[in-house]
ZADO-1210 file (C-alpha; in nm, 4 decimals, padded with zeros to 6 digits):
<atoms>
<atom x="00.7206" y="-02.3584" z="00.5418" code="UNK" pos="1"/>
<atom x="00.5544" y="-02.4119" z="00.8725" code="UNK" pos="2"/>
<atom x="00.1627" y="-02.3254" z="00.9618" code="UNK" pos="3"/>
<atom x="-00.0372" y="-02.0044" z="00.8407" code="UNK" pos="4"/>
<atom x="00.0585" y="-01.6952" z="01.0463" code="UNK" pos="5"/>
<atom x="-00.1768" y="-01.4160" z="01.2098" code="UNK" pos="6"/>
<atom x="-00.0132" y="-01.0955" z="01.0851" code="UNK" pos="7"/>
<atom x="-00.1121" y="-00.7381" z="01.2960" code="UNK" pos="8"/>
<atom x="-00.0431" y="-00.4269" z="01.1953" code="UNK" pos="9"/>
<atom x="00.0689" y="-00.1217" z="01.4513" code="UNK" pos="10"/>
<atom x="00.1453" y="00.2082" z="01.4404" code="UNK" pos="11"/>
<atom x="00.4016" y="00.3324" z="01.6921" code="UNK" pos="12"/>
<atom x="00.5833" y="00.6213" z="01.8019" code="UNK" pos="13"/>
<atom x="00.9291" y="00.6033" z="01.6915" code="UNK" pos="14"/>
<atom x="01.0528" y="00.7572" z="02.0435" code="UNK" pos="15"/>
<atom x="00.8661" y="00.4738" z="02.2133" code="UNK" pos="16"/>
<atom x="01.0316" y="00.1893" z="02.0130" code="UNK" pos="17"/>
<atom x="01.3851" y="00.2944" z="02.0990" code="UNK" pos="18"/>
<atom x="01.2771" y="00.2104" z="02.4553" code="UNK" pos="19"/>
<atom x="01.2254" y="-00.1512" z="02.3482" code="UNK" pos="20"/>
<atom x="01.4562" y="-00.4233" z="02.4431" code="UNK" pos="21"/>
<atom x="01.6504" y="-00.6767" z="02.1375" code="UNK" pos="22"/>
<atom x="01.4054" y="-00.9570" z="02.2181" code="UNK" pos="23"/>
<atom x="01.0823" y="-00.7277" z="02.1481" code="UNK" pos="24"/>
<atom x="01.1693" y="-00.6786" z="01.7820" code="UNK" pos="25"/>
<atom x="01.1741" y="-01.0898" z="01.7194" code="UNK" pos="26"/>
<atom x="00.8153" y="-01.0444" z="01.6111" code="UNK" pos="27"/>
<atom x="00.8481" y="-00.7901" z="01.3987" code="UNK" pos="28"/>
<atom x="00.8352" y="-00.8819" z="01.0054" code="UNK" pos="29"/>
<atom x="00.8918" y="-00.5294" z="00.8519" code="UNK" pos="30"/>
<atom x="00.9329" y="-00.1599" z="00.9322" code="UNK" pos="31"/>
<atom x="00.7823" y="00.1352" z="00.7376" code="UNK" pos="32"/>
<atom x="00.9492" y="00.4727" z="00.8716" code="UNK" pos="33"/>
<atom x="00.7578" y="00.7929" z="00.7341" code="UNK" pos="34"/>
<atom x="00.9319" y="01.1323" z="00.6612" code="UNK" pos="35"/>
<atom x="01.1826" y="01.3026" z="00.4848" code="UNK" pos="36"/>
<atom x="01.4143" y="01.2420" z="00.7654" code="UNK" pos="37"/>
<atom x="01.2867" y="00.8563" z="00.8119" code="UNK" pos="38"/>
<atom x="01.5474" y="00.6480" z="01.0223" code="UNK" pos="39"/>
<atom x="01.5598" y="00.3107" z="01.1397" code="UNK" pos="40"/>
<atom x="01.4579" y="00.2610" z="01.5432" code="UNK" pos="41"/>
<atom x="01.7971" y="00.2377" z="01.6994" code="UNK" pos="42"/>
<atom x="01.6957" y="-00.1054" z="01.8389" code="UNK" pos="43"/>
<atom x="01.6050" y="-00.2414" z="01.5472" code="UNK" pos="44"/>
<atom x="01.8301" y="-00.5499" z="01.4088" code="UNK" pos="45"/>
<atom x="01.9503" y="-00.5081" z="01.0686" code="UNK" pos="46"/>
<atom x="01.8003" y="-00.8077" z="00.9249" code="UNK" pos="47"/>
<atom x="01.4513" y="-00.6697" z="00.9854" code="UNK" pos="48"/>
<atom x="01.3549" y="-00.5220" z="00.6300" code="UNK" pos="49"/>
<atom x="01.3070" y="-00.1203" z="00.6328" code="UNK" pos="50"/>
<atom x="01.1062" y="00.0829" z="00.3841" code="UNK" pos="51"/>
<atom x="01.1737" y="00.4274" z="00.3671" code="UNK" pos="52"/>
<atom x="00.8711" y="00.6123" z="00.2364" code="UNK" pos="53"/>
<atom x="00.9470" y="01.0268" z="00.2115" code="UNK" pos="54"/>
<atom x="00.5811" y="01.1746" z="00.3271" code="UNK" pos="55"/>
<atom x="00.5262" y="01.3060" z="00.6606" code="UNK" pos="56"/>
<atom x="00.2835" y="01.1888" z="00.9589" code="UNK" pos="57"/>
<atom x="00.0129" y="01.4644" z="00.9913" code="UNK" pos="58"/>
<atom x="-00.1617" y="01.5788" z="01.3031" code="UNK" pos="59"/>
<atom x="00.0991" y="01.6518" z="01.5600" code="UNK" pos="60"/>
<atom x="00.2826" y="01.3107" z="01.5527" code="UNK" pos="61"/>
<atom x="00.5976" y="01.3129" z="01.2833" code="UNK" pos="62"/>
<atom x="00.7611" y="01.0109" z="01.4107" code="UNK" pos="63"/>
<atom x="00.5379" y="00.6994" z="01.3845" code="UNK" pos="64"/>
<atom x="00.6216" y="00.3939" z="01.2237" code="UNK" pos="65"/>
<atom x="00.4235" y="00.1169" z="01.0777" code="UNK" pos="66"/>
<atom x="00.5308" y="-00.2309" z="01.2097" code="UNK" pos="67"/>
<atom x="00.4022" y="-00.5568" z="01.0776" code="UNK" pos="68"/>
<atom x="00.4306" y="-00.8155" z="01.3132" code="UNK" pos="69"/>
<atom x="00.4123" y="-01.1915" z="01.3133" code="UNK" pos="70"/>
<atom x="00.4656" y="-01.4344" z="01.6350" code="UNK" pos="71"/>
<atom x="00.7647" y="-01.7285" z="01.5860" code="UNK" pos="72"/>
<atom x="01.1129" y="-01.8190" z="01.3913" code="UNK" pos="73"/>
<atom x="01.1914" y="-01.5828" z="01.0901" code="UNK" pos="74"/>
<atom x="01.4478" y="-01.5918" z="00.8224" code="UNK" pos="75"/>
<atom x="01.5966" y="-01.2762" z="00.7027" code="UNK" pos="76"/>
<atom x="01.8097" y="-01.1657" z="00.4106" code="UNK" pos="77"/>
<atom x="01.8871" y="-00.9933" z="00.0483" code="UNK" pos="78"/>
<atom x="01.7515" y="-01.1163" z="-00.3201" code="UNK" pos="79"/>
<atom x="01.9269" y="-00.8445" z="-00.4653" code="UNK" pos="80"/>
<atom x="01.8200" y="-00.5276" z="-00.3659" code="UNK" pos="81"/>
<atom x="01.5295" y="-00.6850" z="-00.2433" code="UNK" pos="82"/>
<atom x="01.5068" y="-00.6903" z="00.1490" code="UNK" pos="83"/>
<atom x="01.3154" y="-00.9823" z="00.3241" code="UNK" pos="84"/>
<atom x="01.1927" y="-01.1311" z="00.5818" code="UNK" pos="85"/>
<atom x="00.9471" y="-01.4392" z="00.6216" code="UNK" pos="86"/>
<atom x="00.7595" y="-01.6749" z="00.8420" code="UNK" pos="87"/>
<atom x="00.5531" y="-01.9420" z="00.7394" code="UNK" pos="88"/>
<atom x="00.3284" y="-01.8365" z="00.4614" code="UNK" pos="89"/>
<atom x="00.3844" y="-01.4840" z="00.4956" code="UNK" pos="90"/>
<atom x="00.6510" y="-01.2637" z="00.3951" code="UNK" pos="91"/>
<atom x="00.7463" y="-00.9075" z="00.3718" code="UNK" pos="92"/>
<atom x="00.9876" y="-00.7548" z="00.1204" code="UNK" pos="93"/>
<atom x="01.0834" y="-00.4126" z="00.0106" code="UNK" pos="94"/>
<atom x="01.3090" y="-00.2104" z="-00.2201" code="UNK" pos="95"/>
<atom x="01.4004" y="00.1454" z="-00.3834" code="UNK" pos="96"/>
<atom x="01.5147" y="00.2034" z="-00.7091" code="UNK" pos="97"/>
<atom x="01.6451" y="00.5719" z="-00.7758" code="UNK" pos="98"/>
<atom x="01.4811" y="00.7200" z="-01.0607" code="UNK" pos="99"/>
<atom x="01.7564" y="00.8968" z="-01.2755" code="UNK" pos="100"/>
<atom x="01.5784" y="01.2294" z="-01.3874" code="UNK" pos="101"/>
<atom x="01.6420" y="01.3313" z="-01.7692" code="UNK" pos="102"/>
<atom x="01.6084" y="01.7436" z="-01.8465" code="UNK" pos="103"/>
<atom x="01.3043" y="01.7122" z="-01.9007" code="UNK" pos="104"/>
<atom x="01.1270" y="01.4958" z="-01.6264" code="UNK" pos="105"/>
<atom x="01.0454" y="01.2668" z="-01.8650" code="UNK" pos="106"/>
<atom x="00.8240" y="00.9782" z="-01.7481" code="UNK" pos="107"/>
<atom x="01.0327" y="00.7239" z="-01.9542" code="UNK" pos="108"/>
<atom x="01.2859" y="00.7266" z="-01.6254" code="UNK" pos="109"/>
<atom x="00.9646" y="00.6207" z="-01.3935" code="UNK" pos="110"/>
<atom x="00.8973" y="00.3432" z="-01.6542" code="UNK" pos="111"/>
<atom x="01.2430" y="00.2015" z="-01.6269" code="UNK" pos="112"/>
<atom x="01.2323" y="00.2390" z="-01.2342" code="UNK" pos="113"/>
<atom x="00.9105" y="00.0453" z="-01.2205" code="UNK" pos="114"/>
<atom x="01.0043" y="-00.2142" z="-01.4588" code="UNK" pos="115"/>
<atom x="01.3284" y="-00.2662" z="-01.2664" code="UNK" pos="116"/>
<atom x="01.1602" y="-00.2451" z="-00.9072" code="UNK" pos="117"/>
<atom x="00.8862" y="-00.5221" z="-01.0505" code="UNK" pos="118"/>
<atom x="01.1123" y="-00.7323" z="-01.2048" code="UNK" pos="119"/>
<atom x="01.3453" y="-00.7836" z="-00.8805" code="UNK" pos="120"/>
<atom x="01.0430" y="-00.8214" z="-00.6574" code="UNK" pos="121"/>
<atom x="00.8677" y="-01.0887" z="-00.8827" code="UNK" pos="122"/>
<atom x="01.2127" y="-01.2630" z="-00.9127" code="UNK" pos="123"/>
<atom x="01.2912" y="-01.2688" z="-00.4962" code="UNK" pos="124"/>
<atom x="00.9336" y="-01.3807" z="-00.4110" code="UNK" pos="125"/>
<atom x="00.9464" y="-01.6705" z="-00.6921" code="UNK" pos="126"/>
<atom x="01.2825" y="-01.7784" z="-00.5488" code="UNK" pos="127"/>
<atom x="01.1911" y="-01.7505" z="-00.2158" code="UNK" pos="128"/>
<atom x="00.8937" y="-01.9609" z="-00.2574" code="UNK" pos="129"/>
<atom x="00.6404" y="-01.6709" z="-00.1861" code="UNK" pos="130"/>
<atom x="00.5441" y="-01.6272" z="-00.4900" code="UNK" pos="131"/>
<atom x="00.1828" y="-01.4296" z="-00.4365" code="UNK" pos="132"/>
<atom x="00.2255" y="-01.1041" z="-00.3578" code="UNK" pos="133"/>
<atom x="-00.1034" y="-01.0193" z="-00.1512" code="UNK" pos="134"/>
<atom x="-00.0575" y="-00.6482" z="-00.0897" code="UNK" pos="135"/>
<atom x="00.1946" y="-00.3985" z="-00.2971" code="UNK" pos="136"/>
<atom x="00.2364" y="-00.0440" z="-00.2050" code="UNK" pos="137"/>
<atom x="00.4125" y="00.1752" z="-00.4550" code="UNK" pos="138"/>
<atom x="00.5647" y="00.5566" z="-00.3660" code="UNK" pos="139"/>
<atom x="00.6697" y="00.7619" z="-00.6153" code="UNK" pos="140"/>
<atom x="00.8262" y="01.1127" z="-00.7080" code="UNK" pos="141"/>
<atom x="00.5437" y="01.3733" z="-00.8626" code="UNK" pos="142"/>
<atom x="00.2662" y="01.0932" z="-00.9502" code="UNK" pos="143"/>
<atom x="00.0738" y="01.3601" z="-01.0972" code="UNK" pos="144"/>
<atom x="00.3667" y="01.5487" z="-01.3068" code="UNK" pos="145"/>
<atom x="00.2968" y="01.5658" z="-01.6757" code="UNK" pos="146"/>
<atom x="00.4974" y="01.4268" z="-01.9533" code="UNK" pos="147"/>
<atom x="00.4772" y="01.5005" z="-02.3845" code="UNK" pos="148"/>
<atom x="00.3302" y="01.1309" z="-02.3752" code="UNK" pos="149"/>
<atom x="00.1024" y="01.1267" z="-02.0877" code="UNK" pos="150"/>
<atom x="00.0613" y="01.1932" z="-01.6900" code="UNK" pos="151"/>
<atom x="00.3803" y="01.0189" z="-01.4930" code="UNK" pos="152"/>
<atom x="00.0981" y="00.7934" z="-01.3399" code="UNK" pos="153"/>
<atom x="00.0300" y="00.6521" z="-01.6778" code="UNK" pos="154"/>
<atom x="00.3856" y="00.5471" z="-01.7353" code="UNK" pos="155"/>
<atom x="00.3948" y="00.3945" z="-01.3941" code="UNK" pos="156"/>
<atom x="00.0798" y="00.1540" z="-01.4739" code="UNK" pos="157"/>
<atom x="00.2031" y="00.0528" z="-01.8348" code="UNK" pos="158"/>
<atom x="00.5493" y="-00.0202" z="-01.6801" code="UNK" pos="159"/>
<atom x="00.3722" y="-00.2150" z="-01.3922" code="UNK" pos="160"/>
<atom x="00.1706" y="-00.4376" z="-01.6435" code="UNK" pos="161"/>
<atom x="00.4357" y="-00.4863" z="-01.8313" code="UNK" pos="162"/>
<atom x="00.5999" y="-00.6429" z="-01.5663" code="UNK" pos="163"/>
<atom x="00.3231" y="-00.8296" z="-01.4598" code="UNK" pos="164"/>
<atom x="00.3025" y="-00.9959" z="-01.8199" code="UNK" pos="165"/>
<atom x="00.6967" y="-01.0584" z="-01.8219" code="UNK" pos="166"/>
<atom x="00.6739" y="-01.2702" z="-01.5476" code="UNK" pos="167"/>
<atom x="00.3293" y="-01.4626" z="-01.6785" code="UNK" pos="168"/>
<atom x="00.1248" y="-01.3114" z="-01.4255" code="UNK" pos="169"/>
<atom x="-00.2573" y="-01.2563" z="-01.4677" code="UNK" pos="170"/>
<atom x="-00.3177" y="-00.8392" z="-01.4999" code="UNK" pos="171"/>
<atom x="-00.6864" y="-00.8818" z="-01.4272" code="UNK" pos="172"/>
<atom x="-00.9100" y="-01.1221" z="-01.1837" code="UNK" pos="173"/>
<atom x="-00.7055" y="-01.2349" z="-00.9035" code="UNK" pos="174"/>
<atom x="-00.4082" y="-00.9382" z="-00.8754" code="UNK" pos="175"/>
<atom x="-00.2941" y="-00.8080" z="-00.5207" code="UNK" pos="176"/>
<atom x="-00.4192" y="-00.5186" z="-00.3756" code="UNK" pos="177"/>
<atom x="-00.2245" y="-00.2153" z="-00.4164" code="UNK" pos="178"/>
<atom x="-00.1818" y="00.1605" z="-00.3512" code="UNK" pos="179"/>
<atom x="00.0145" y="00.4274" z="-00.5815" code="UNK" pos="180"/>
<atom x="00.1153" y="00.7310" z="-00.3797" code="UNK" pos="181"/>
<atom x="00.3090" y="01.0527" z="-00.4551" code="UNK" pos="182"/>
<atom x="00.5933" y="01.2269" z="-00.3149" code="UNK" pos="183"/>
<atom x="00.8423" y="01.5196" z="-00.3932" code="UNK" pos="184"/>
<atom x="01.0629" y="01.4938" z="-00.6711" code="UNK" pos="185"/>
<atom x="01.3611" y="01.3681" z="-00.5252" code="UNK" pos="186"/>
<atom x="01.2459" y="01.0703" z="-00.4225" code="UNK" pos="187"/>
<atom x="01.3142" y="00.7228" z="-00.4810" code="UNK" pos="188"/>
<atom x="01.0246" y="00.4844" z="-00.6250" code="UNK" pos="189"/>
<atom x="00.9609" y="00.2770" z="-00.3157" code="UNK" pos="190"/>
<atom x="00.8001" y="-00.0604" z="-00.3088" code="UNK" pos="191"/>
<atom x="00.7053" y="-00.2730" z="-00.0397" code="UNK" pos="192"/>
<atom x="00.4591" y="-00.5883" z="-00.0121" code="UNK" pos="193"/>
<atom x="00.3149" y="-00.8593" z="00.1713" code="UNK" pos="194"/>
<atom x="00.3476" y="-01.1932" z="00.0456" code="UNK" pos="195"/>
<atom x="00.2370" y="-01.5392" z="00.0486" code="UNK" pos="196"/>
<atom x="00.2925" y="-01.8873" z="-00.0263" code="UNK" pos="197"/>
<atom x="-00.0554" y="-01.9508" z="-00.1224" code="UNK" pos="198"/>
<atom x="-00.2283" y="-01.7326" z="-00.3488" code="UNK" pos="199"/>
<atom x="-00.4875" y="-01.4752" z="-00.1883" code="UNK" pos="200"/>
<atom x="-00.8635" y="-01.3907" z="-00.2248" code="UNK" pos="201"/>
<atom x="-00.8970" y="-01.0780" z="-00.4629" code="UNK" pos="202"/>
<atom x="-01.2228" y="-00.8830" z="-00.4212" code="UNK" pos="203"/>
<atom x="-01.3843" y="-00.5989" z="-00.6358" code="UNK" pos="204"/>
<atom x="-01.6529" y="-00.3359" z="-00.5055" code="UNK" pos="205"/>
<atom x="-01.9473" y="-00.3344" z="-00.6651" code="UNK" pos="206"/>
<atom x="-02.0073" y="00.0336" z="-00.6871" code="UNK" pos="207"/>
<atom x="-01.6739" y="00.0634" z="-00.9036" code="UNK" pos="208"/>
<atom x="-01.5624" y="-00.0618" z="-01.2387" code="UNK" pos="209"/>
<atom x="-01.2759" y="-00.2675" z="-01.1732" code="UNK" pos="210"/>
<atom x="-00.9320" y="-00.0484" z="-01.2344" code="UNK" pos="211"/>
<atom x="-00.8250" y="-00.3553" z="-01.4913" code="UNK" pos="212"/>
<atom x="-01.1256" y="-00.2163" z="-01.6753" code="UNK" pos="213"/>
<atom x="-01.0735" y="00.1530" z="-01.7024" code="UNK" pos="214"/>
<atom x="-01.1244" y="00.3484" z="-02.0050" code="UNK" pos="215"/>
<atom x="-00.8307" y="00.4767" z="-02.1979" code="UNK" pos="216"/>
<atom x="-00.8986" y="00.8580" z="-02.0505" code="UNK" pos="217"/>
<atom x="-00.7174" y="00.7238" z="-01.7302" code="UNK" pos="218"/>
<atom x="-00.4003" y="00.5626" z="-01.9683" code="UNK" pos="219"/>
<atom x="-00.2843" y="00.3538" z="-02.2441" code="UNK" pos="220"/>
<atom x="-00.2456" y="00.0888" z="-01.9793" code="UNK" pos="221"/>
<atom x="-00.5013" y="-00.0384" z="-01.6762" code="UNK" pos="222"/>
<atom x="-00.3863" y="-00.0105" z="-01.3029" code="UNK" pos="223"/>
<atom x="-00.3304" y="-00.3684" z="-01.2172" code="UNK" pos="224"/>
<atom x="-00.4757" y="-00.3994" z="-00.8752" code="UNK" pos="225"/>
<atom x="-00.7958" y="-00.5883" z="-00.6981" code="UNK" pos="226"/>
<atom x="-00.9947" y="-00.3429" z="-00.4546" code="UNK" pos="227"/>
<atom x="-00.9027" y="-00.5666" z="-00.1910" code="UNK" pos="228"/>
<atom x="-00.7598" y="-00.9302" z="-00.1135" code="UNK" pos="229"/>
<atom x="-00.7669" y="-01.1793" z="00.1842" code="UNK" pos="230"/>
<atom x="-00.4698" y="-01.3482" z="00.2463" code="UNK" pos="231"/>
<atom x="-00.5857" y="-01.7277" z="00.2349" code="UNK" pos="232"/>
<atom x="-00.4137" y="-01.8679" z="00.5670" code="UNK" pos="233"/>
<atom x="-00.5682" y="-01.9376" z="00.8553" code="UNK" pos="234"/>
<atom x="-00.5330" y="-01.5545" z="00.9298" code="UNK" pos="235"/>
<atom x="-00.7503" y="-01.4097" z="00.6623" code="UNK" pos="236"/>
<atom x="-00.6005" y="-01.1041" z="00.7118" code="UNK" pos="237"/>
<atom x="-00.8028" y="-00.8209" z="00.4944" code="UNK" pos="238"/>
<atom x="-00.6108" y="-00.6330" z="00.2867" code="UNK" pos="239"/>
<atom x="-00.8231" y="-00.2826" z="00.1338" code="UNK" pos="240"/>
<atom x="-00.6456" y="-00.0888" z="-00.0894" code="UNK" pos="241"/>
<atom x="-00.6323" y="00.2486" z="-00.1573" code="UNK" pos="242"/>
<atom x="-00.9699" y="00.3832" z="-00.1844" code="UNK" pos="243"/>
<atom x="-01.0964" y="00.7100" z="-00.2586" code="UNK" pos="244"/>
<atom x="-01.3936" y="00.8773" z="-00.3949" code="UNK" pos="245"/>
<atom x="-01.4807" y="00.7552" z="-00.7475" code="UNK" pos="246"/>
<atom x="-01.7948" y="00.5778" z="-00.8795" code="UNK" pos="247"/>
<atom x="-01.7957" y="00.3473" z="-01.1528" code="UNK" pos="248"/>
<atom x="-01.4517" y="00.5010" z="-01.2746" code="UNK" pos="249"/>
<atom x="-01.5092" y="00.8797" z="-01.2607" code="UNK" pos="250"/>
<atom x="-01.4132" y="01.1147" z="-00.9649" code="UNK" pos="251"/>
<atom x="-01.7409" y="01.2182" z="-00.7627" code="UNK" pos="252"/>
<atom x="-01.7031" y="01.5210" z="-00.5614" code="UNK" pos="253"/>
<atom x="-01.4165" y="01.7245" z="-00.7123" code="UNK" pos="254"/>
<atom x="-01.2796" y="02.0093" z="-00.4456" code="UNK" pos="255"/>
<atom x="-01.4894" y="01.8724" z="-00.1798" code="UNK" pos="256"/>
<atom x="-01.3137" y="01.6729" z="00.1103" code="UNK" pos="257"/>
<atom x="-01.6045" y="01.6371" z="00.3055" code="UNK" pos="258"/>
<atom x="-01.8073" y="01.4327" z="00.0394" code="UNK" pos="259"/>
<atom x="-01.5156" y="01.2468" z="-00.0983" code="UNK" pos="260"/>
<atom x="-01.4231" y="01.1517" z="00.2314" code="UNK" pos="261"/>
<atom x="-01.8044" y="01.0084" z="00.2900" code="UNK" pos="262"/>
<atom x="-01.7784" y="00.8482" z="-00.0975" code="UNK" pos="263"/>
<atom x="-01.4377" y="00.7047" z="00.0353" code="UNK" pos="264"/>
<atom x="-01.5920" y="00.5634" z="00.3295" code="UNK" pos="265"/>
<atom x="-01.9560" y="00.4098" z="00.1347" code="UNK" pos="266"/>
<atom x="-01.6586" y="00.2356" z="-00.0985" code="UNK" pos="267"/>
<atom x="-01.4763" y="00.1216" z="00.1829" code="UNK" pos="268"/>
<atom x="-01.8150" y="-00.0529" z="00.3488" code="UNK" pos="269"/>
<atom x="-01.9120" y="-00.2037" z="-00.0008" code="UNK" pos="270"/>
<atom x="-01.5781" y="-00.3639" z="-00.0117" code="UNK" pos="271"/>
<atom x="-01.6288" y="-00.5143" z="00.3639" code="UNK" pos="272"/>
<atom x="-01.9832" y="-00.6733" z="00.2654" code="UNK" pos="273"/>
<atom x="-01.8083" y="-00.8261" z="-00.0534" code="UNK" pos="274"/>
<atom x="-01.5749" y="-00.9575" z="00.1843" code="UNK" pos="275"/>
<atom x="-01.8006" y="-01.0939" z="00.4665" code="UNK" pos="276"/>
<atom x="-02.0000" y="-01.2377" z="00.1929" code="UNK" pos="277"/>
<atom x="-01.7383" y="-01.4420" z="00.0846" code="UNK" pos="278"/>
<atom x="-01.5479" y="-01.5583" z="00.4238" code="UNK" pos="279"/>
<atom x="-01.8381" y="-01.5349" z="00.6702" code="UNK" pos="280"/>
<atom x="-02.0712" y="-01.2696" z="00.8078" code="UNK" pos="281"/>
<atom x="-01.9693" y="-00.9493" z="01.0178" code="UNK" pos="282"/>
<atom x="-01.5771" y="-01.1238" z="01.0528" code="UNK" pos="283"/>
<atom x="-01.4796" y="-00.7654" z="00.9560" code="UNK" pos="284"/>
<atom x="-01.6554" y="-00.4314" z="01.0456" code="UNK" pos="285"/>
<atom x="-01.5614" y="-00.0436" z="00.9626" code="UNK" pos="286"/>
<atom x="-01.4683" y="-00.0032" z="01.3553" code="UNK" pos="287"/>
<atom x="-01.2226" y="-00.3173" z="01.4006" code="UNK" pos="288"/>
<atom x="-01.0140" y="-00.2254" z="01.0968" code="UNK" pos="289"/>
<atom x="-00.6765" y="-00.0438" z="01.1112" code="UNK" pos="290"/>
<atom x="-00.6497" y="00.2777" z="00.8284" code="UNK" pos="291"/>
<atom x="-00.3996" y="00.4284" z="00.6854" code="UNK" pos="292"/>
<atom x="-00.5110" y="00.8089" z="00.4952" code="UNK" pos="293"/>
<atom x="-00.3277" y="00.9434" z="00.2372" code="UNK" pos="294"/>
<atom x="-00.4241" y="01.3667" z="00.2535" code="UNK" pos="295"/>
<atom x="-00.3271" y="01.5883" z="-00.0663" code="UNK" pos="296"/>
<atom x="-00.4377" y="01.9519" z="00.1555" code="UNK" pos="297"/>
<atom x="-00.3079" y="01.9371" z="00.4885" code="UNK" pos="298"/>
<atom x="-00.5779" y="02.1854" z="00.5507" code="UNK" pos="299"/>
<atom x="-00.8703" y="01.9607" z="00.5051" code="UNK" pos="300"/>
<atom x="-00.7244" y="01.7299" z="00.7814" code="UNK" pos="301"/>
<atom x="-00.9687" y="01.8213" z="01.0200" code="UNK" pos="302"/>
<atom x="-01.2621" y="01.7803" z="00.7758" code="UNK" pos="303"/>
<atom x="-01.1530" y="01.4008" z="00.6967" code="UNK" pos="304"/>
<atom x="-01.0727" y="01.3190" z="01.0796" code="UNK" pos="305"/>
<atom x="-01.3891" y="01.4286" z="01.1856" code="UNK" pos="306"/>
<atom x="-01.6173" y="01.2533" z="00.9088" code="UNK" pos="307"/>
<atom x="-01.3960" y="00.9181" z="00.9608" code="UNK" pos="308"/>
<atom x="-01.4186" y="00.9190" z="01.3248" code="UNK" pos="309"/>
<atom x="-01.8332" y="00.9611" z="01.3027" code="UNK" pos="310"/>
<atom x="-01.8220" y="00.6523" z="01.1257" code="UNK" pos="311"/>
<atom x="-01.5358" y="00.4270" z="01.2887" code="UNK" pos="312"/>
<atom x="-01.5481" y="00.5822" z="01.6022" code="UNK" pos="313"/>
<atom x="-01.2809" y="00.6793" z="01.8340" code="UNK" pos="314"/>
<atom x="-01.0966" y="00.3936" z="01.9011" code="UNK" pos="315"/>
<atom x="-00.9543" y="00.2547" z="01.5515" code="UNK" pos="316"/>
<atom x="-00.6107" y="00.3261" z="01.4765" code="UNK" pos="317"/>
<atom x="-00.5492" y="00.5509" z="01.1987" code="UNK" pos="318"/>
<atom x="-00.2565" y="00.6979" z="01.0330" code="UNK" pos="319"/>
<atom x="-00.2767" y="01.0118" z="00.8448" code="UNK" pos="320"/>
<atom x="00.0108" y="01.0981" z="00.5920" code="UNK" pos="321"/>
<atom x="00.0249" y="01.4083" z="00.3818" code="UNK" pos="322"/>
<atom x="00.1056" y="01.2688" z="00.0274" code="UNK" pos="323"/>
<atom x="-00.0559" y="01.2736" z="-00.3437" code="UNK" pos="324"/>
<atom x="-00.3245" y="01.0744" z="-00.4842" code="UNK" pos="325"/>
<atom x="-00.3148" y="00.9099" z="-00.7894" code="UNK" pos="326"/>
<atom x="-00.5476" y="01.1491" z="-00.9824" code="UNK" pos="327"/>
<atom x="-00.5375" y="01.5545" z="-00.9475" code="UNK" pos="328"/>
<atom x="-00.8650" y="01.5813" z="-00.8319" code="UNK" pos="329"/>
<atom x="-00.8679" y="01.3442" z="-00.5478" code="UNK" pos="330"/>
<atom x="-00.8182" y="01.4723" z="-00.2150" code="UNK" pos="331"/>
<atom x="-00.7853" y="01.1664" z="-00.0305" code="UNK" pos="332"/>
<atom x="-00.7025" y="00.8020" z="-00.0408" code="UNK" pos="333"/>
<atom x="-00.7725" y="00.5813" z="00.2696" code="UNK" pos="334"/>
<atom x="-00.6440" y="00.1662" z="00.3074" code="UNK" pos="335"/>
<atom x="-00.7516" y="-00.0318" z="00.5377" code="UNK" pos="336"/>
<atom x="-00.6473" y="-00.3579" z="00.7487" code="UNK" pos="337"/>
<atom x="-00.8810" y="-00.5867" z="00.8752" code="UNK" pos="338"/>
<atom x="-00.7374" y="-00.8633" z="01.1251" code="UNK" pos="339"/>
</atoms>
């Protein structure tokens, strides 16, 4: 399988990537394109996995591409509907599952799409020898939509947990870092992940109740994710899950974008402290992370960016995306990667 690899993430303008020569793409493990017109860069080889996410990029940069990079030879292919590329201990995989909406827009269709996506993803990871998802991204239509049997996000959590149990995977403790983000109604369920041949180091936030222990008011099945994971190879990449203004299990500062931004950053700092305590002091720092920020209301962007930059400085890469958050009273969610 080769030696552990050092993973990197970049946010690059699509127009710039069109100028890259064919050989440059050999280091690319996976591509994520944002926006309703997301398209593969013309120069990107067809065997590089591409996840299309129908969420527009904010801050005047409408065509930004997320790139995961690792040096060295790679193997690409398909396992059913899962497209993958792997190098040594690391693998990028993605798939989309269309949700066949019922006339009522019921959540059962999202349950079925989620169960199918995770079953196929776990089958692929096991067959490819990268059985341990370290970080999973989930994008779904109408995450806050109501149904007769509860919010659609509740259906997603129930199906995800069912798939974990069906694959004989733990739903508490050493589970992947993750995020669940809402898109427009016509979007397919899109899932992409970074997986490894070795189990990651899962981390929790002492300021927050573990998601798998949330009380029933957040749905009959608790969310299945850790607050962060460290890839346990030599790269020790830190993946911080989608993080919001939640203290304990409750939303803090409803309706206040500034206060929610500051509370979210306190949570990220607490996760960084936990990560540094695990692998060594000052390995990760706020100004050395790469950030992706999901913003519910575009008019809050200036406030969010001002508070974020005050704490991380002007140099840290930040990608702003317009999207819905898993709770209707949350205005933003921030995820981060530490290299």
